[in-house]
C-alpha positions as CSV (number, residue, x, y, z in Angstrom):
1,X,48.3,23.4,18.6
2,X,45.8,26.2,19.4
3,X,43.7,28.3,17.0
4,X,45.6,31.2,18.1
5,X,48.7,29.7,16.9
6,X,47.7,28.7,13.6
7,X,47.6,32.1,12.5
8,X,50.8,33.2,13.6
9,X,52.9,31.5,10.9
10,X,53.0,32.7,7.5
11,X,53.6,30.7,4.2
12,X,55.1,32.4,0.9
13,X,54.6,29.1,-0.9
14,X,51.8,26.0,-0.6
15,X,53.7,23.2,0.7
16,X,55.6,21.0,-1.4
17,X,53.3,18.1,0.4
18,X,50.7,19.0,-2.3
19,X,51.1,17.6,-5.7
20,X,53.5,19.4,-7.8
21,X,51.2,20.2,-10.5
22,X,47.5,21.7,-9.9
23,X,44.6,23.5,-10.9
24,X,42.6,24.6,-8.4
25,X,39.2,25.4,-9.5
26,X,35.3,26.1,-9.1
27,X,32.4,25.9,-11.2
28,X,28.9,27.5,-10.9
29,X,26.0,25.7,-12.5
30,X,22.4,26.2,-13.7
31,X,21.9,23.0,-11.3
32,X,23.4,20.2,-9.4
33,X,22.3,17.3,-11.9
34,X,25.4,17.4,-14.2
35,X,23.7,15.7,-17.2
36,X,20.9,18.3,-17.3
37,X,22.3,21.9,-16.0
38,X,25.2,23.3,-17.3
39,X,28.7,25.2,-16.7
40,X,27.8,29.0,-16.5
41,X,31.3,30.5,-14.8
42,X,34.6,28.8,-14.3
43,X,37.5,29.8,-12.4
44,X,40.8,28.8,-11.8
45,X,43.7,28.7,-10.2
46,X,47.6,27.2,-12.1
47,X,49.8,26.2,-9.6
48,X,53.4,24.5,-9.8
49,X,55.7,23.8,-7.3
50,X,53.6,25.4,-4.9
51,X,53.4,28.4,-6.7
52,X,50.6,30.4,-8.2
53,X,52.3,30.9,-12.2
54,X,48.5,31.5,-13.9
55,X,44.5,32.1,-13.2
56,X,42.1,32.2,-16.1
57,X,38.2,33.1,-16.0
58,X,34.8,32.7,-18.1
59,X,31.6,33.6,-17.7
60,X,29.3,30.4,-20.0
61,X,26.6,31.0,-21.5
62,X,24.5,27.8,-20.7
63,X,22.1,28.6,-24.0
64,X,19.0,28.1,-21.0
65,X,17.1,29.4,-18.4
66,X,19.1,30.5,-14.9
67,X,16.6,29.6,-12.0
68,X,16.1,32.7,-9.7
69,X,17.9,30.5,-7.1
70,X,21.1,30.3,-8.8
71,X,20.8,34.0,-9.5
72,X,20.6,34.7,-6.4
73,X,22.7,32.8,-4.8
74,X,25.8,33.5,-7.5
75,X,24.7,37.3,-8.3
76,X,24.9,36.2,-12.2
77,X,21.7,37.2,-14.2
78,X,20.7,36.4,-17.6
79,X,22.2,40.1,-19.1
80,X,25.6,38.8,-17.5
81,X,25.3,35.9,-19.4
82,X,23.9,37.1,-23.1
83,X,27.4,38.0,-24.9
84,X,29.7,35.2,-22.6
85,X,31.2,32.5,-25.2
86,X,29.2,28.6,-24.9
87,X,31.5,26.2,-23.6
88,X,32.2,25.2,-27.0
89,X,34.5,28.2,-27.7
90,X,36.5,28.0,-24.1
91,X,36.6,24.2,-24.4
92,X,39.9,24.2,-25.7
93,X,41.6,26.8,-23.8
94,X,40.1,25.4,-20.8
95,X,41.2,21.8,-21.5
96,X,44.8,22.8,-22.3
97,X,45.1,24.4,-18.5
98,X,43.7,21.4,-17.2
99,X,45.5,18.7,-19.0
100,X,48.3,16.7,-16.6
101,X,47.3,18.8,-13.4
102,X,45.4,17.4,-10.6
103,X,42.5,18.8,-10.3
104,X,41.5,20.2,-6.9
105,X,37.5,21.4,-5.9
106,X,35.7,21.9,-3.1
107,X,33.5,18.3,-3.0
108,X,35.4,17.4,-6.8
109,X,32.9,15.1,-7.6
110,X,30.4,17.8,-8.4
111,X,33.0,20.1,-10.6
112,X,34.5,17.2,-12.2
113,X,31.0,15.9,-13.2
114,X,30.1,19.0,-14.8
115,X,33.6,19.4,-16.4
116,X,33.4,15.9,-17.7
117,X,29.7,15.9,-19.7
118,X,30.1,19.8,-21.0
119,X,33.8,17.8,-22.5
120,X,31.6,15.1,-23.7
121,X,28.7,16.9,-25.3
122,X,31.8,18.6,-27.2
123,X,33.3,15.4,-28.1
124,X,36.6,15.7,-26.5
125,X,38.1,13.0,-23.9
126,X,38.8,14.3,-20.6
127,X,40.3,12.2,-17.8
128,X,42.3,13.9,-14.8
129,X,43.4,13.2,-11.7
130,X,42.0,14.8,-8.7
131,X,42.0,15.7,-4.9
132,X,39.0,16.6,-2.7
133,X,39.7,20.1,-0.2
134,X,36.3,18.6,1.5
135,X,37.9,15.6,2.3
136,X,41.5,16.8,2.9
137,X,40.0,19.3,5.5
138,X,38.1,16.3,7.2
139,X,41.2,14.4,7.5
140,X,43.7,17.4,8.4
141,X,40.7,19.0,10.7
142,X,38.8,16.0,12.5
143,X,38.2,18.0,15.6
144,X,35.8,20.3,13.2
145,X,32.1,19.4,12.4
146,X,31.9,21.3,9.4
147,X,34.0,21.5,6.9
148,X,32.0,23.8,4.0
149,X,33.7,26.3,2.2
150,X,31.6,28.6,3.8
151,X,33.1,27.1,7.9
152,X,36.8,27.2,6.5
153,X,36.5,30.8,5.6
154,X,35.3,31.5,8.9
155,X,37.4,29.5,11.0
156,X,40.6,31.1,9.2
157,X,38.9,34.4,8.7
158,X,39.8,34.6,5.0
159,X,38.2,37.8,3.4
160,X,36.7,37.0,0.0
161,X,34.2,39.5,-1.8
162,X,32.0,37.5,-3.8
163,X,31.2,34.6,-2.3
164,X,29.8,31.9,-4.9
165,X,31.6,33.2,-7.9
166,X,33.9,31.0,-9.2
167,X,37.8,32.6,-9.2
168,X,36.6,34.1,-5.5
169,X,35.4,30.3,-4.6
170,X,39.1,28.9,-6.2
171,X,41.1,31.5,-4.1
172,X,39.5,30.2,-1.2
173,X,41.1,27.1,-1.6
174,X,44.1,28.3,-2.5
175,X,44.6,30.4,0.5
176,X,43.2,27.4,2.5
177,X,46.0,25.3,1.4
178,X,48.5,27.8,2.1
179,X,47.0,28.3,5.7
180,X,47.3,24.7,6.0
181,X,50.7,25.0,4.7
182,X,51.5,26.6,7.6
183,X,50.6,24.6,10.2
184,X,51.7,21.0,9.1
185,X,54.7,19.6,8.0
186,X,55.1,18.2,4.6
187,X,54.9,15.1,5.2
188,X,51.7,15.4,6.8
189,X,50.0,16.8,3.7
190,X,51.6,14.5,1.6
191,X,50.0,11.4,3.5
192,X,46.7,12.5,3.4
193,X,47.2,13.8,-0.5
194,X,48.2,10.3,-1.1
195,X,45.8,8.6,0.7
196,X,42.8,10.9,-1.0
197,X,43.9,10.2,-4.7
198,X,44.1,6.4,-4.0
199,X,40.5,6.7,-2.6
200,X,39.3,10.0,-4.6
201,X,36.7,8.9,-6.2
202,X,34.4,8.0,-2.6
203,X,31.6,9.3,-1.7
204,X,32.3,13.0,0.6
205,X,30.7,11.5,3.3
206,X,32.3,7.7,3.0
207,X,35.5,7.3,5.1
208,X,38.6,5.1,3.4
209,X,38.1,2.7,5.9
210,X,34.9,1.4,5.0
211,X,36.8,0.6,1.6
212,X,39.5,-1.0,3.3
213,X,37.4,-3.4,5.6
214,X,35.2,-5.0,2.4
215,X,36.7,-8.3,0.6
216,X,37.6,-9.5,-2.1
217,X,35.4,-12.0,-2.7
218,X,31.5,-12.9,-3.3
219,X,28.7,-11.5,-1.6
220,X,26.1,-8.7,-0.4
221,X,26.7,-5.1,0.2
222,X,24.5,-2.6,1.8
223,X,24.8,1.1,1.7
224,X,23.6,3.6,4.9
225,X,23.2,6.7,5.3
226,X,24.4,9.1,8.5
227,X,21.4,8.2,10.2
228,X,21.3,4.5,9.5
229,X,19.1,4.7,7.1
230,X,19.5,1.7,4.6
231,X,20.0,2.8,1.3
232,X,20.5,0.3,-1.2
233,X,21.6,-3.5,-1.4
234,X,24.1,-5.1,-4.3
235,X,25.6,-8.4,-4.7
236,X,28.9,-9.5,-6.6
237,X,31.8,-11.7,-7.2
238,X,34.4,-9.3,-6.2
239,X,32.9,-7.2,-3.3
240,X,35.5,-4.0,-3.3
241,X,36.0,-3.5,-6.6
242,X,32.1,-3.8,-7.3
243,X,31.4,-1.3,-4.5
244,X,34.2,0.6,-5.8
245,X,32.4,0.7,-9.5
246,X,29.6,2.9,-7.7
247,X,32.0,5.7,-7.0
248,X,33.9,5.6,-11.1
249,X,31.4,7.2,-13.2
250,X,27.9,8.2,-11.3
251,X,28.6,12.2,-13.1
252,X,26.6,10.5,-16.1
253,X,23.7,9.0,-13.7
254,X,21.8,11.3,-11.5
255,X,20.1,8.7,-9.4
256,X,23.6,7.7,-8.3
257,X,25.0,11.1,-8.0
258,X,22.1,11.3,-5.3
259,X,22.9,7.9,-4.0
260,X,26.7,8.7,-3.3
261,X,26.1,11.7,-1.6
262,X,23.9,10.0,1.0
263,X,26.2,7.2,1.7
264,X,28.2,6.9,5.1
265,X,29.1,3.3,6.0
266,X,29.1,0.1,4.5
267,X,28.3,-3.2,5.8
268,X,28.5,-6.9,3.8
269,X,27.9,-10.3,4.4
270,X,30.3,-12.8,3.0
271,X,28.8,-16.1,0.9
272,X,31.0,-19.0,-0.5
273,X,29.9,-17.8,-4.0
274,X,27.9,-16.2,-6.6
275,X,24.9,-18.1,-6.6
276,X,24.7,-17.3,-2.9
277,X,25.1,-13.8,-3.6
278,X,22.6,-13.4,-6.1
279,X,19.6,-15.6,-3.4
280,X,20.7,-13.5,-0.5
281,X,20.4,-10.0,-2.4
282,X,17.2,-11.4,-3.9
283,X,15.4,-11.8,-0.5
284,X,17.3,-8.5,1.5
285,X,15.8,-6.5,-1.3
286,X,11.9,-8.0,-0.8
287,X,12.7,-7.9,2.5
288,X,14.1,-4.6,3.7
289,X,12.8,-2.3,0.8
290,X,16.6,0.0,0.8
291,X,15.3,2.8,-0.3
292,X,17.5,3.3,-3.7
293,X,16.8,-0.5,-5.5
294,X,14.5,-1.1,-7.9
295,X,15.4,-4.2,-9.1
296,X,14.3,-7.5,-7.4
297,X,11.0,-5.6,-5.5
298,X,8.6,-7.6,-4.8
299,X,5.6,-8.1,-7.4
300,X,1.8,-9.1,-6.2
301,X,1.2,-10.2,-10.0
302,X,2.8,-12.2,-12.5
303,X,2.1,-12.2,-16.2
304,X,2.6,-14.8,-18.8
305,X,1.5,-15.5,-22.5
306,X,-1.0,-18.3,-23.0
307,X,-1.2,-20.3,-26.3
308,X,-4.4,-21.7,-28.2
309,X,-6.0,-22.6,-31.2
310,X,-8.3,-20.9,-33.5
311,X,-11.3,-22.8,-35.3
312,X,-8.6,-22.7,-38.0
313,X,-6.2,-24.5,-36.4
314,X,-3.7,-21.3,-36.0
315,X,-2.3,-20.4,-32.9
316,X,-3.2,-17.7,-31.1
317,X,-0.9,-15.6,-28.0
318,X,-2.7,-14.0,-25.6
319,X,-1.1,-12.4,-22.3
320,X,-2.4,-13.5,-19.2
321,X,-2.5,-12.7,-15.2
322,X,-1.7,-15.4,-13.6
323,X,-1.4,-16.3,-9.7
324,X,2.1,-15.4,-7.8
325,X,2.6,-19.3,-7.1
326,X,1.9,-20.4,-10.5
327,X,5.0,-21.6,-12.3
328,X,4.6,-25.2,-14.1
329,X,3.0,-23.4,-17.6
330,X,2.8,-20.5,-20.2
331,X,5.3,-19.1,-22.0
332,X,7.7,-16.1,-20.2
333,X,6.8,-15.3,-17.1
334,X,6.5,-10.9,-16.6
335,X,6.2,-8.4,-13.9
336,X,3.7,-6.7,-16.4
337,X,1.0,-6.4,-19.0
338,X,3.2,-4.0,-20.7
339,X,6.3,-6.1,-20.1
340,X,4.7,-8.6,-21.9
341,X,3.6,-6.8,-24.7
342,X,7.2,-5.2,-25.8
343,X,8.5,-9.0,-25.8
344,X,5.7,-10.6,-28.0
345,X,5.3,-7.4,-30.4
346,X,9.8,-8.4,-30.2
347,X,8.8,-11.8,-30.9
348,X,6.5,-10.5,-33.8
349,X,8.8,-8.7,-35.6
350,X,11.8,-11.2,-35.5
351,X,9.5,-14.1,-36.5
352,X,6.7,-12.0,-38.7
353,X,3.9,-13.4,-36.6
354,X,0.3,-11.9,-37.1
355,X,-0.4,-9.4,-34.4
356,X,-4.2,-10.1,-34.4
357,X,-3.1,-14.1,-33.8
358,X,-0.9,-12.5,-31.4
359,X,-3.8,-10.6,-29.8
360,X,-2.2,-7.1,-29.9
361,X,-4.5,-6.1,-32.9
362,X,-8.3,-6.7,-32.8
363,X,-9.3,-9.6,-35.4
364,X,-11.6,-8.1,-38.3
365,X,-14.2,-11.1,-38.2
366,X,-16.1,-9.7,-41.5
367,X,-16.2,-12.0,-44.3
368,X,-13.7,-10.8,-47.7
369,X,-11.4,-9.5,-44.8
370,X,-8.5,-8.0,-46.2
371,X,-4.4,-8.5,-45.0
372,X,-3.9,-6.9,-42.0
373,X,-1.2,-3.2,-42.3
374,X,1.6,-5.7,-41.7
375,X,0.8,-7.4,-44.5
376,X,1.2,-5.0,-46.5
377,X,4.5,-4.2,-44.7
378,X,5.5,-7.7,-45.3
379,X,6.1,-8.5,-41.5
380,X,3.1,-10.9,-41.4
381,X,2.9,-13.9,-44.0
382,X,-1.0,-13.7,-44.3
383,X,-1.9,-15.9,-42.1
384,X,-5.3,-13.4,-40.8
385,X,-6.3,-14.0,-43.9
386,X,-5.3,-18.0,-44.8
387,X,-2.7,-16.8,-47.1
388,X,-0.5,-19.4,-44.6
389,X,-1.0,-22.8,-43.8
390,X,-1.2,-23.7,-40.0
391,X,1.8,-25.7,-39.9
392,X,4.1,-23.5,-41.4
393,X,3.3,-20.4,-38.9
394,X,2.7,-22.4,-36.4
395,X,5.8,-23.8,-36.0
396,X,6.9,-19.9,-36.1
397,X,5.5,-19.7,-33.1
398,X,6.7,-22.9,-31.1
399,X,10.1,-21.5,-32.5
400,X,9.5,-17.7,-30.7
401,X,8.5,-18.6,-27.6
402,X,10.9,-21.8,-27.1
403,X,13.4,-19.8,-24.7
404,X,10.4,-18.2,-22.8
405,X,8.8,-22.1,-21.7
406,X,7.8,-22.0,-18.2
407,X,10.7,-25.0,-17.2
408,X,9.1,-27.5,-15.6
409,X,10.8,-28.8,-12.3
410,X,13.1,-31.4,-13.2
411,X,13.4,-33.5,-10.4
412,X,10.5,-35.8,-8.3
413,X,11.3,-33.7,-4.8
414,X,13.2,-31.3,-3.6
415,X,17.0,-31.0,-3.5
416,X,19.6,-29.9,-1.7
417,X,22.6,-27.7,-3.0
418,X,26.1,-27.6,-1.7
419,X,28.1,-24.4,-2.4
420,X,31.8,-23.9,-1.4
421,X,33.9,-21.5,-1.5
422,X,37.3,-22.4,-3.7
423,X,39.4,-20.7,-1.5
424,X,38.4,-21.8,1.6
425,X,37.1,-25.5,1.7
426,X,35.7,-25.0,4.9
427,X,32.8,-21.9,3.9
428,X,30.2,-23.6,2.8
429,X,26.3,-23.2,2.5
430,X,23.5,-25.7,1.6
431,X,20.3,-24.6,0.1
432,X,17.1,-26.4,0.0
433,X,15.0,-25.7,-3.1
434,X,11.8,-27.3,-4.0
435,X,9.9,-26.7,-7.6
436,X,11.8,-23.3,-7.9
437,X,10.5,-22.1,-4.7
438,X,13.6,-21.1,-2.0
439,X,12.5,-23.2,1.0
440,X,15.7,-22.3,3.6
441,X,19.3,-22.4,4.3
442,X,20.2,-26.2,5.9
443,X,22.9,-26.2,8.5
444,X,23.1,-29.9,9.3
445,X,21.2,-33.4,8.4
446,X,18.4,-32.0,11.8
447,X,17.6,-28.8,9.8
448,X,16.8,-30.9,6.5
449,X,15.0,-33.2,8.8
450,X,13.1,-31.1,10.4
451,X,12.4,-29.3,6.6
452,X,10.7,-32.9,6.2
453,X,13.1,-34.0,3.6
454,X,16.2,-36.7,3.6
455,X,18.8,-37.0,1.4
456,X,18.7,-40.2,-1.3
457,X,22.4,-40.8,-0.3
458,X,22.9,-40.8,3.7
459,X,26.6,-39.6,3.3
460,X,25.4,-36.5,0.9
461,X,25.2,-33.7,4.0
462,X,27.5,-34.9,6.3
463,X,26.4,-33.9,10.1
464,X,28.8,-31.3,10.8
465,X,27.9,-27.8,10.6
466,X,28.8,-25.9,7.5
467,X,30.9,-22.8,8.1
468,X,27.9,-19.8,7.3
469,X,28.8,-16.2,7.7
470,X,26.4,-14.1,10.3
471,X,23.7,-12.8,9.1
472,X,23.4,-15.0,5.7
473,X,19.7,-16.5,7.0
474,X,17.5,-16.9,4.1
475,X,13.7,-16.6,5.0
476,X,11.2,-19.3,4.3
477,X,9.6,-18.7,0.6
478,X,6.3,-18.2,1.3
479,X,5.4,-18.5,-2.6
480,X,6.5,-19.0,-6.1
481,X,9.0,-16.1,-6.7
482,X,10.2,-14.7,-10.2
483,X,13.5,-13.6,-8.9
484,X,14.3,-16.7,-7.7
485,X,13.4,-18.5,-10.7
486,X,15.7,-16.6,-13.0
487,X,18.7,-17.3,-10.6
488,X,17.9,-21.4,-9.7
489,X,17.0,-21.7,-13.7
490,X,20.4,-20.1,-14.5
491,X,22.1,-22.2,-12.7
492,X,21.1,-25.7,-11.4
493,X,19.6,-27.0,-14.5
494,X,23.4,-27.0,-16.2
495,X,26.0,-29.7,-15.3
496,X,28.4,-27.3,-16.5
497,X,27.5,-24.3,-14.8
498,X,26.8,-26.7,-11.3
499,X,30.9,-27.4,-12.3
500,X,31.7,-23.7,-13.3
501,X,30.3,-22.4,-10.3
502,X,31.4,-25.4,-7.8
503,X,28.0,-26.5,-7.0
504,X,26.9,-29.7,-6.3
505,X,23.3,-30.7,-6.5
506,X,21.7,-33.6,-4.3
507,X,18.2,-35.2,-4.8
508,X,16.2,-35.5,-1.4
509,X,13.3,-37.6,-1.2
510,X,9.5,-36.9,1.4
511,X,10.5,-38.4,5.4
């Protein structure tokens, strides 16, 4: 059908293919971040059975300044809002309009995020079904590149007096739905609405097919932008559910909103279990440096809590920098002195350790030492001035650090970890590990021999190649990695965990 023919047919009601009860709305705000910015105007239209039955609008005093950019865009200035109600004064009325109706907006994630946060500030529960008119336009009119409200206005030659005012923009959505009702059968519209409501939380640039291809098992996933740039890497035991969880409550997280607004495609690598997923996620983040990942990035230095004994027999503690490939002594491994200090302060509070002996405050070496300030607060038992015997104090220090001692590698040489998918016995991976370092992924005995190791029992590893997902290779570790250490120590040092995660460990000997 040509564009000229689109304007011939008229509709007096919205198609029955749309939800029976809808609220078409628009919010004007002080900015784009729903957790910090506020609503300054709301306009809505109530639709039932395709008929416009009510409308409501209100300015809203945000009790904060309005940026000049927003004033120029909307025409709403400070003087217009001085006597306007604040959100708490309109919250109940607004909630009644929205109750049990499908919320429709152009980029619903934006408006819904602001409504959710405004209601949350008033301790009002708010959760309604949504429909995004941007996504509706993309699916119904795929031949057009732009689906902004401005493009729709130009495309259908809609008249609008006050663009970027809430009620006027809400009426554009109404006119757009009327026009679409003229051009398409109700079944076509219903099919699109049903699809969108099943995936209504998807980011605006992400097609539903990107979710449909994701597996229900473990692995690593990658978010990409429109230009192919890698935005984020994550892992999960259930990739599809984890990916969808990124899109459910991102209105509470400005970083999540910025990330989701850029996601255009998703890729993944399946692994036999969570063990392989964690290792692969860690390796890829360090190698590829995604824009939005903060955890698991490379670190150049590590810090540890070192123990020694002073001339009075008390255990003293000191935060020291250590070599990144050194992992066999000290207590705790930390990414920064600040992180180590925070943990040490926490342990000192719990176990009533002396800050002077912990290296957290200067030691007073003058004669007739007075008790430290923490002694006055009864948070130190007086070890700093000899009021406590070394044995009692040192026992508490040992107890405090017991869970933070760096584990000694419990095997004489390297080990091979077999990882198997319980639902697919052919999906197996073998991981070569030595002294908490991930060495390589092994596909057969020849790989193992070339790495310089052999199994103690020759039947431990079959010569048959394991079934490995493409792209699932790991780099050989160049040095000790803190995150790899944490992953390995959680999984392979406990027989119960090995069994639960369907892992089997084979000790090796050097060739």
